[in-house]
C-alpha positions in Angstrom: 9.4 -24.9 -9.6 6.3 -25.7 -7.3 2.8 -26.9 -8.7 1.4 -23.5 -7.9 4.0 -21.7 -9.9 3.6 -24.0 -12.7 -0.1 -23.5 -12.9 0.2 -19.7 -12.6 2.8 -19.6 -15.3 0.7 -21.5 -17.7 -2.2 -19.1 -17.0 0.2 -16.1 -17.4 1.5 -17.4 -20.6 -1.9 -17.9 -22.0 -3.3 -14.5 -21.1 -0.2 -12.8 -22.5 -0.6 -14.4 -26.0 -1.2 -11.3 -27.7 2.1 -9.8 -26.6 4.1 -12.9 -26.6 6.5 -12.0 -29.3 7.6 -9.0 -27.4 8.0 -10.9 -24.1 11.4 -11.9 -23.5 10.7 -12.5 -19.6 14.2 -11.4 -18.5 13.3 -10.6 -15.0 11.3 -13.7 -14.4 14.2 -16.0 -15.9 16.7 -14.1 -13.8 15.0 -14.8 -10.7 14.2 -18.6 -11.4 17.9 -18.9 -12.4 19.3 -17.6 -9.4 17.0 -18.9 -6.9 16.3 -15.3 -5.6 13.9 -12.6 -5.9 14.9 -9.0 -4.8 11.9 -7.0 -3.5 11.9 -3.3 -2.6 10.0 -2.5 0.6 9.8 0.4 3.0 11.7 0.4 6.1 10.2 3.4 7.6 6.5 3.2 7.3 5.3 1.2 10.1 3.4 -1.3 10.3 3.6 -1.9 6.4 7.6 -1.9 6.3 9.9 -1.2 9.3 12.8 -2.3 11.4 11.9 -4.0 14.7 13.9 -4.0 17.7 16.5 -6.6 16.1 16.8 -4.3 13.0 15.2 -7.1 10.9 12.6 -5.7 8.0 8.8 -6.7 9.1 5.6 -5.5 8.1 2.5 -6.3 6.0 4.4 -5.9 2.8 7.3 -7.7 3.9 4.8 -10.7 4.8 3.3 -10.2 1.3 6.7 -10.2 -0.3 7.8 -13.3 1.7 4.5 -15.1 0.2 5.7 -14.1 -3.4 9.1 -15.8 -2.9 7.6 -18.7 -1.3 5.1 -19.3 -4.0 7.9 -18.8 -6.7 10.0 -21.4 -4.7 12.9 -19.0 -4.3 14.8 -17.1 -1.6 13.8 -13.5 -0.5 16.0 -10.6 -0.4 14.6 -7.3 0.9 16.0 -3.9 -0.1 14.9 -0.8 1.8 13.5 1.8 -0.6 12.0 5.3 -0.2 9.4 7.1 -2.3 11.8 9.1 -4.0 13.7 6.0 -5.3 11.4 3.2 -5.5 10.7 3.3 -9.1 14.1 4.1 -10.2 15.4 1.1 -8.2 13.1 -0.9 -10.3 14.1 0.6 -13.6 17.9 0.1 -13.0 17.4 -3.4 -11.8 18.4 -3.0 -8.6 15.1 -4.8 -7.4 12.9 -7.3 -9.3 9.8 -6.2 -7.6 8.5 -3.3 -5.7 5.8 -3.5 -2.8 6.4 -0.2 -1.1 3.0 1.8 -0.2 2.8 3.3 -3.8 -0.4 4.9 -5.0 -1.5 3.7 -8.3 -1.3 6.8 -10.8 -1.1 7.2 -14.6 2.1 9.0 -14.5 3.8 6.1 -12.4 2.2 3.4 -14.9 4.2 5.0 -17.6 7.6 4.2 -15.9 6.8 0.8 -14.0 4.5 -2.2 -14.5 1.7 -1.6 -12.2 -0.7 -4.8 -12.3 -4.0 -5.2 -10.8 -6.2 -5.8 -8.9 -4.8 -3.3 -6.6 -3.9 -4.8 -3.1 -4.6 -1.9 -0.7 -5.6 1.7 -0.8 -5.4 4.9 1.2 -7.6 7.8 1.6 -8.4 11.0 3.5 -9.1 10.8 7.3 -8.0 12.7 10.5 -6.2 12.1 13.6 -7.9 13.7 16.4 -7.8 13.5 20.5 -9.8 10.5 21.7 -11.1 12.8 24.3 -13.1 14.6 21.6 -14.9 11.4 20.5 -15.5 12.7 17.0 -17.8 10.4 14.9 -18.5 12.2 11.8 -17.1 14.3 9.2 -19.8 17.0 10.0 -18.3 17.2 13.5 -15.6 19.3 11.7 -17.8 22.0 10.5 -16.8 25.4 11.7 -13.8 24.0 13.6 -9.9 24.6 13.1 -8.5 21.5 11.5 -4.3 21.4 10.7 -3.4 20.3 7.4 -0.1 20.4 5.3 0.3 23.2 2.6 -0.5 21.8 -1.1 -2.5 18.6 0.2 -5.3 18.3 -2.3 -7.8 17.1 0.4 -7.6 20.6 2.2 -10.1 22.3 -0.2 -12.2 19.1 -0.3 -12.6 18.9 3.5 -13.1 22.9 3.5 -16.0 22.7 0.8 -17.5 19.3 1.8 -17.5 19.6 5.5 -17.0 23.3 6.4 -13.9 23.0 8.3 -11.3 25.7 8.7 -8.1 24.5 7.5 -4.9 25.7 9.2 -2.1 24.8 6.9 1.4 24.2 7.9 4.7 23.6 5.8 5.4 20.3 7.2 3.6 17.5 8.9 5.8 17.8 12.1 4.4 21.2 12.6 0.8 20.4 11.9 1.1 17.5 14.5 2.6 19.7 17.1 -0.1 22.2 16.7 -2.6 19.5 17.2 -0.8 18.4 20.4 -0.9 22.1 21.4 -4.6 22.3 20.9 -4.5 24.7 17.9 -6.9 22.5 16.0 -9.2 19.8 16.8 -7.8 17.4 14.0 -5.2 16.9 11.7 -6.3 15.9 8.2 -3.9 13.8 6.3 -3.6 10.4 4.3 -5.1 7.7 6.4 -2.1 5.3 6.1 0.2 7.9 7.4 -2.1 8.3 10.3 -2.2 4.7 11.0 1.8 4.8 10.9 1.8 7.4 13.6 -1.0 5.7 15.8 1.1 2.3 15.7 4.3 4.2 16.6 3.3 4.4 20.1 3.8 8.1 20.3 0.3 9.2 19.8 -1.7 6.9 22.5 -4.3 10.0 23.2 -5.1 10.1 19.6 -7.3 8.0 17.1 -8.4 8.0 13.6 -12.2 8.2 14.3 -13.9 8.8 10.7 -14.7 6.8 8.2 -11.7 7.3 5.0 -12.8 9.0 2.0 -11.5 9.5 -1.4 -9.6 6.2 -1.6 -6.5 6.1 -3.8 -5.3 2.3 -4.5 -1.9 1.2 -4.0 0.0 -0.7 -6.6 2.9 -3.0 -6.5 5.1 -3.1 -9.8 7.2 -5.2 -11.8 9.6 -3.8 -14.5 7.6 -1.9 -17.0 8.7 -4.8 -19.9 7.3 -7.4 -17.8 4.0 -5.8 -17.0 2.1 -7.9 -20.0 4.4 -10.8 -19.7 4.9 -13.9 -17.2 5.9 -12.0 -14.3 3.3 -9.3 -14.4 0.5 -11.8 -15.1 2.0 -13.7 -12.1 1.6 -10.8 -9.8 -1.7 -10.2 -10.9 -2.7 -13.6 -9.8 -0.9 -13.2 -6.5 -3.0 -10.0 -5.8 -6.4 -11.8 -7.0 -5.4 -14.7 -4.6 -4.7 -12.5 -1.7 -8.2 -10.9 -2.2 -9.9 -14.2 -2.7 -8.5 -16.1 0.2 -8.8 -13.2 2.8 -4.8 -13.0 3.2 -4.7 -9.3 3.0 -7.6 -9.0 5.8 -5.6 -11.5 7.8 -2.5 -9.4 7.5 -4.5 -6.0 8.5 -5.3 -8.0 11.6 -2.0 -9.3 12.3 -0.3 -5.9 12.1 -3.0 -4.1 13.9 -4.1 -2.1 11.2 -7.5 -0.4 11.2 -9.7 -2.6 9.0 -10.5 -1.1 5.4 -13.8 -1.2 3.5 -11.9 -1.6 0.3 -10.5 -5.0 1.4 -14.0 -6.2 2.5 -15.3 -5.2 -0.8 -12.4 -6.9 -2.8 -12.7 -10.3 -0.8 -16.5 -10.2 -1.5 -15.7 -9.4 -5.2 -13.3 -12.1 -5.8 -14.6 -14.8 -3.5 -15.6 -18.0 -4.8 -19.1 -18.1 -5.6 -19.7 -21.7 -4.8 -17.8 -21.7 -1.6 -20.0 -21.6 1.6 
C-alpha cells in the first residue's frame, strides 16, 4: 500500500467514525486483496470514454480511473458500461467503481454511493454552424431551433430567450434538420454536443454559447461503501483532482472546451497558502 493510500485511508476511517460499526468495507478489501480494481467506463462517449483506432479504451474518465488504481497501488481493469446498465453493474458487483458520465440526481443516490465533490458537470448549450457566428443566447430569439422531444430545456430556452423550438423524436433527426438548415441551432446537453464535435463529423459546427443550468456528474461506489473507507477515499480523490488542477489538465489533453465549473472548483479548493 502506498503512502498516499495509507494517509487517505486514515482520513477515511476518521471521517467515517459515526458509521464505523456498519462498515464492512467489503469492496475496498476485495480490491486490495486481489490487487486489482474494476472500473465501469463509457466506450462510446468521446472524449470521456471511447475506443481508439487500436480498440483500446481511452479518454478523460479512463485517465481518472487509472489515477485511482495507481493511487491505490493496484492494477486497473476497465469494463464498458452504458447509461442503461451502469448502476446495475455496480449493484451486482460486476464493477467496483463507476466513472461514466452520470449526472448526480436524488433518485440515483438512493441506488449507488455518489460521493462529492462532483468531478464534472454538463449543462444546456447549442450546436450551430460556425458561419452564423452566434455569440449570445439572445441570438436565438425568434429563430427556429432544433430540439429533442421531451427535453426539459426546450421550454426553458423558449421562455427565457424566445427561441422557436422545432422538436424531433430523436437526436439523429434533429441534427440532420440542422444540417438541412431547417433550424439555426440544435439545443441539447453540452457534453453530448462536445462529443459530436470531437468526432470529426461536424467540422463546420461549433458550440458558441456559455452553458447554462449545470447538472454535476457523480462517480459512484457501491451504496454500502458510500460512508465507509472506499467512499471517503474517492471523495478525497475528487478533492485532490480539483485542488491540483488535474481535471483542468485532462480537459486540455482531450480537447474538451474549458468549463467554468472546473475553474470555480479549482479556486474553491486551492491551497490558500500556495503562491
